[in-house]
C-alpha positions as CSV (number, residue, x, y, z in Angstrom):
1,M,0.1,0.0,0.0
2,T,1.4,3.4,-0.9
3,L,0.0,6.3,1.2
4,T,-0.8,9.7,-0.5
5,G,-2.7,12.8,0.2
6,P,-2.4,15.9,2.4
7,A,-2.8,14.0,5.5
8,V,0.2,11.8,5.0
9,V,3.6,12.8,6.5
10,Q,6.5,12.0,4.1
11,A,9.9,11.4,5.7
12,A,13.2,9.9,4.4
13,G,16.4,8.5,5.7
14,A,19.3,6.1,5.0
15,V,21.2,3.0,6.4
16,C,24.7,4.5,6.5
17,W,27.3,1.8,6.3
18,R,31.1,1.4,6.1
19,E,33.2,-1.6,5.4
20,T,36.1,-2.2,8.0
21,A,38.5,-4.9,8.7
22,D,36.0,-6.7,11.0
23,G,33.1,-6.5,8.4
24,I,30.3,-4.0,7.7
25,E,29.3,-1.6,10.3
26,L,26.0,0.6,10.6
27,L,25.4,4.0,11.9
28,V,22.6,4.4,14.5
29,V,21.5,7.5,16.3
30,H,20.6,7.9,19.8
31,R,17.9,10.4,20.0
32,G,17.9,12.3,23.5
33,D,14.6,13.8,23.0
34,R,12.9,10.5,22.5
35,A,15.1,8.2,24.4
36,D,15.6,5.8,21.6
37,V,17.9,4.3,19.1
38,S,17.0,4.8,15.4
39,I,18.1,4.8,11.8
40,P,18.8,8.6,10.9
41,K,15.7,10.0,9.1
42,G,13.5,13.0,9.3
43,K,10.5,14.8,7.6
44,V,10.5,16.0,4.1
45,D,10.1,19.9,4.1
46,Q,7.9,21.9,1.9
47,G,9.4,21.9,-1.7
48,E,11.8,18.9,-1.2
49,T,11.7,15.5,-2.7
50,P,12.5,12.3,-0.4
51,P,16.0,11.8,-1.9
52,Q,17.0,15.4,-1.0
53,T,15.6,15.1,2.3
54,A,17.5,11.8,3.1
55,V,20.9,13.6,2.4
56,R,19.9,16.7,4.2
57,E,18.6,14.8,7.5
58,I,21.8,12.6,7.4
59,A,23.9,15.8,7.3
60,E,21.8,17.4,10.2
61,E,21.6,14.3,12.4
62,T,25.0,12.8,12.0
63,G,27.3,15.6,10.5
64,L,27.9,13.3,7.5
65,V,28.0,14.2,3.7
66,I,26.7,11.2,1.8
67,A,25.6,10.2,-1.5
68,L,22.6,7.9,-1.8
69,G,22.9,4.2,-3.0
70,A,20.1,1.9,-4.0
71,P,16.6,2.3,-2.4
72,L,15.6,0.0,0.7
73,G,11.8,0.6,0.3
74,T,9.4,2.3,2.8
75,T,7.9,1.8,6.0
76,E,4.3,2.9,6.7
77,Y,2.4,3.6,10.0
78,T,-0.1,5.6,11.7
79,M,1.2,8.2,14.0
80,P,-0.1,8.9,17.6
81,G,-2.2,11.7,16.4
82,G,-4.0,9.7,13.7
83,R,-2.0,10.9,10.7
84,E,-0.4,8.3,8.4
85,K,3.4,8.5,7.8
86,I,5.6,6.9,5.0
87,V,9.3,6.9,5.4
88,H,11.6,6.4,2.4
89,Y,14.9,4.6,2.9
90,W,18.2,4.2,0.9
91,S,21.6,2.6,1.5
92,A,24.6,5.0,1.8
93,E,28.1,3.9,1.8
94,V,30.2,6.4,4.1
95,S,33.8,7.1,3.1
96,D,36.6,7.5,5.6
97,A,36.9,11.0,4.5
98,A,33.3,11.8,5.1
99,I,33.6,10.3,8.6
100,S,36.8,12.5,9.3
101,E,35.1,15.7,8.2
102,S,31.9,15.0,10.2
103,T,30.4,18.1,11.9
104,F,28.4,16.1,14.5
105,V,28.0,17.7,17.7
106,A,25.8,16.2,20.4
107,N,22.4,18.2,20.7
108,K,19.0,17.8,22.4
109,E,17.6,16.0,19.4
110,V,20.7,13.5,18.9
111,A,22.6,12.8,21.9
112,A,25.0,10.4,20.2
113,V,25.9,8.6,17.0
114,Q,27.4,5.2,17.1
115,W,29.0,2.5,14.5
116,L,27.8,-1.1,15.2
117,S,28.2,-4.4,13.6
118,V,24.9,-5.4,11.8
119,T,23.9,-7.8,14.4
120,A,24.5,-5.3,17.1
121,A,22.6,-2.6,15.3
122,R,19.7,-4.8,15.0
123,A,19.8,-5.6,18.7
124,A,20.1,-2.0,19.6
125,L,17.3,-0.6,17.2
126,S,14.3,0.5,19.2
127,Y,11.6,-0.1,16.7
128,D,10.6,-3.2,14.5
129,L,10.0,-1.2,11.4
130,D,13.8,-0.1,11.7
131,R,14.7,-3.7,12.0
132,D,12.8,-4.5,8.8
133,V,14.6,-2.0,6.7
134,L,17.9,-3.3,8.3
135,D,16.9,-7.0,7.1
136,R,16.5,-5.7,3.7
137,F,19.9,-4.1,3.7
138,S,21.2,-7.4,5.1
139,A,19.7,-9.2,2.3
140,R,21.6,-7.0,-0.2
141,V,24.8,-7.8,1.6
142,E,24.1,-11.5,1.4
143,A,23.4,-11.2,-2.2
144,G,26.7,-9.3,-2.9
145,T,24.9,-6.4,-4.3
146,I,25.1,-3.7,-1.6
147,R,27.7,-1.6,-3.6
148,T,26.2,0.0,-6.6
149,F,26.5,2.9,-8.9
150,P,23.5,4.8,-10.6
151,I,22.6,5.7,-14.2
152,I,20.3,8.5,-14.0
153,V,17.9,9.1,-16.9
154,L,16.3,12.7,-17.0
155,R,13.7,13.8,-19.3
156,H,14.0,17.4,-20.2
157,A,11.5,19.8,-18.4
158,R,8.5,21.5,-19.9
159,A,9.4,23.3,-23.1
160,V,7.7,25.6,-25.7
161,P,5.4,23.4,-27.7
162,P,6.7,22.6,-31.2
163,G,3.5,24.2,-32.8
164,S,4.5,27.5,-31.1
165,W,8.1,27.6,-32.1
166,D,9.3,28.9,-35.5
167,G,12.8,27.8,-35.2
168,P,14.5,24.3,-35.4
169,D,13.1,21.8,-32.9
170,A,16.4,21.6,-31.1
171,T,16.3,25.3,-30.3
172,R,13.1,25.2,-28.4
173,P,13.7,26.8,-25.0
174,L,12.1,25.8,-21.6
175,L,8.7,27.5,-20.5
176,H,8.9,29.3,-17.2
177,R,7.3,26.4,-15.7
178,G,9.9,24.1,-17.1
179,I,12.6,26.4,-15.5
180,E,11.1,25.8,-12.2
181,Q,10.9,22.1,-12.6
182,S,14.5,22.0,-13.6
183,H,15.6,23.9,-10.7
184,N,13.2,21.9,-8.3
185,V,14.6,18.4,-9.4
186,A,18.1,19.2,-9.4
187,P,18.8,18.7,-5.5
188,A,17.2,15.3,-5.8
189,I,19.4,14.2,-8.6
190,A,22.4,15.7,-6.7
191,A,21.5,13.3,-3.8
192,W,23.4,10.5,-5.8
193,A,26.3,12.7,-6.2
194,P,26.8,12.2,-10.0
195,Q,30.4,12.3,-11.4
196,K,29.4,12.7,-14.9
197,L,26.7,14.7,-16.6
198,I,25.7,13.9,-20.3
199,S,23.0,15.9,-22.3
200,S,21.3,15.9,-25.6
201,T,22.4,18.9,-27.6
202,A,18.9,20.3,-27.6
203,V,18.5,23.6,-25.8
204,R,15.8,22.4,-23.6
205,C,18.0,19.3,-22.3
206,L,21.0,21.5,-21.7
207,A,18.8,23.9,-19.7
208,T,17.1,21.2,-17.7
209,I,20.5,19.7,-16.6
210,E,22.2,23.1,-16.0
211,P,20.9,23.5,-12.3
212,V,22.5,19.9,-11.6
213,A,25.7,21.4,-13.1
214,V,25.7,24.2,-10.8
215,I,25.0,22.1,-7.7
216,T,27.8,19.5,-8.5
217,G,30.3,21.8,-10.1
218,L,30.4,19.5,-13.0
219,T,30.7,20.3,-16.8
220,V,27.9,19.0,-19.0
221,K,29.1,17.0,-21.9
222,R,27.0,17.4,-25.0
223,S,26.0,14.3,-26.9
224,V,24.2,14.3,-30.2
225,G,23.9,10.6,-29.9
226,I,21.1,10.9,-27.4
227,S,19.4,13.7,-29.0
228,Q,16.0,13.7,-30.7
229,D,17.3,14.8,-33.9
230,A,19.6,11.7,-34.1
231,Y,16.9,9.5,-33.0
232,E,14.6,10.7,-35.7
233,D,17.2,10.6,-38.6
234,G,18.6,7.1,-37.4
235,T,22.0,8.2,-36.3
236,A,21.4,7.8,-32.6
237,R,24.3,6.0,-30.6
238,V,22.3,5.0,-27.5
239,R,23.7,1.4,-27.1
240,K,27.2,2.8,-27.4
241,T,26.5,5.4,-24.8
242,V,25.0,2.9,-22.3
243,R,27.7,0.4,-22.9
244,K,30.4,3.1,-22.2
245,R,28.5,4.1,-18.9
246,L,28.3,0.6,-17.7
247,A,32.0,0.0,-18.3
248,A,32.9,3.5,-16.5
249,G,31.1,2.3,-13.4
250,I,30.4,5.7,-12.0
251,A,27.3,7.8,-11.3
252,V,26.0,9.5,-14.4
253,V,23.1,11.6,-15.5
254,L,21.7,11.2,-19.1
255,C,19.4,14.1,-20.0
256,S,17.5,13.3,-23.2
257,H,14.0,13.2,-24.9
258,G,10.7,11.2,-24.4
259,P,11.2,9.3,-27.6
260,V,14.8,8.4,-26.9
261,I,14.5,7.5,-23.1
262,P,12.7,4.1,-23.8
263,E,15.7,3.1,-26.0
264,I,18.1,4.1,-23.2
265,I,16.1,2.0,-20.7
266,D,15.8,-1.0,-23.2
267,E,19.6,-1.0,-23.9
268,T,20.4,-0.8,-20.2
269,A,17.9,-3.7,-19.5
270,A,19.5,-5.7,-22.3
271,L,23.3,-5.1,-21.3
272,T,22.5,-6.0,-17.6
273,N,20.4,-9.1,-18.6
274,T,17.5,-7.5,-16.7
275,P,13.7,-8.4,-17.6
276,L,11.6,-5.4,-18.9
277,D,9.2,-5.7,-16.0
278,A,6.7,-2.9,-14.8
279,P,9.0,-0.7,-13.1
280,L,11.5,-0.5,-16.0
281,R,8.5,0.0,-18.5
282,R,7.4,2.9,-16.2
283,A,10.9,4.2,-16.6
284,G,10.6,4.5,-20.2
285,M,7.5,6.7,-19.9
286,L,8.9,9.7,-18.0
287,S,6.9,12.8,-17.8
288,T,8.8,16.1,-18.4
289,S,11.5,16.7,-15.6
290,E,10.9,13.2,-14.2
291,F,13.9,10.9,-13.8
292,T,14.6,7.2,-13.3
293,V,17.6,5.9,-11.4
294,M,18.7,2.4,-12.4
295,H,21.2,1.0,-9.7
296,V,24.0,-1.2,-11.3
297,S,26.0,-3.5,-9.1
298,S,29.6,-2.2,-9.0
299,D,30.9,-5.9,-8.7
300,H,28.8,-7.2,-11.5
301,P,27.5,-4.5,-14.0
302,D,26.4,-7.2,-16.4
303,A,24.1,-8.7,-13.8
304,P,20.5,-7.7,-13.5
305,L,19.8,-4.3,-12.1
306,V,19.7,-4.1,-8.3
307,A,16.9,-1.6,-8.1
308,I,14.9,1.0,-10.2
309,E,13.2,4.0,-9.0
310,T,11.5,7.1,-10.6
311,H,11.1,10.5,-9.2
312,G,10.0,13.9,-10.2
313,P,9.7,17.4,-9.0
314,A,8.4,18.1,-5.5
315,F,5.0,19.7,-5.3
316,L,5.5,23.4,-4.4
């Protein structure tokens, strides 16, 4: 069951993990104001998306700057006041550098943070729902798919309609609404800390990905091979692009068009031996400014995708 509507409280968090000589350890927070032990998480603020919230809340509660990994699903329950709450979770590997640069200071909300083995963390957590999320994480560990990299496929934001534009199709600019969408969705995409940005050469795609470039400090690589013009004249190089991204093994954003995106999804599925199931078919039908994150196993990039998720701009 997925909960929606104004009465639903949305929240997000992450299972933060690190690999040590003794095995995998997880970060738990001791909340002083509630006298419990929990997975770090918090409420989605107005104008935020859950991925953006997860990164912000981890920083606020633990002092750690993280990049999201693959999703771990949700928990859903009724709060004491009767409102429904849904919490979105991801895994997040924490680097030694991030730990050394942590800005955590004990405070009224979070009295302490603690790294524990998976077994010890499960015993320490105060709530069964948190243990359920931890069990999903443990299943990934046992399957050898806990370390992943994302291929993020972004459809350009709302642009001036073709019938209202006299110039070449590739020069159509974003509408004001499209500019708002591109700025709103950028922090969500940045939650996965992309290391490469690739865009169709069309103006509307370049304008859509530009806010991501500003946040990340990355330069956008222009690729005619994933443009609509190339798709329509039969010169698109989608398979080559996807194959190269799988071989690179780093977080990447591909900004393209409605007709091209199903090809990107299909090629990724074929090269990773992933069945074209409902989530992948949904990923090929993105609305303007929506994006799909396909999580590829870092150790086995030719194995089926670990997870697929689709997001869009927050409701403002």
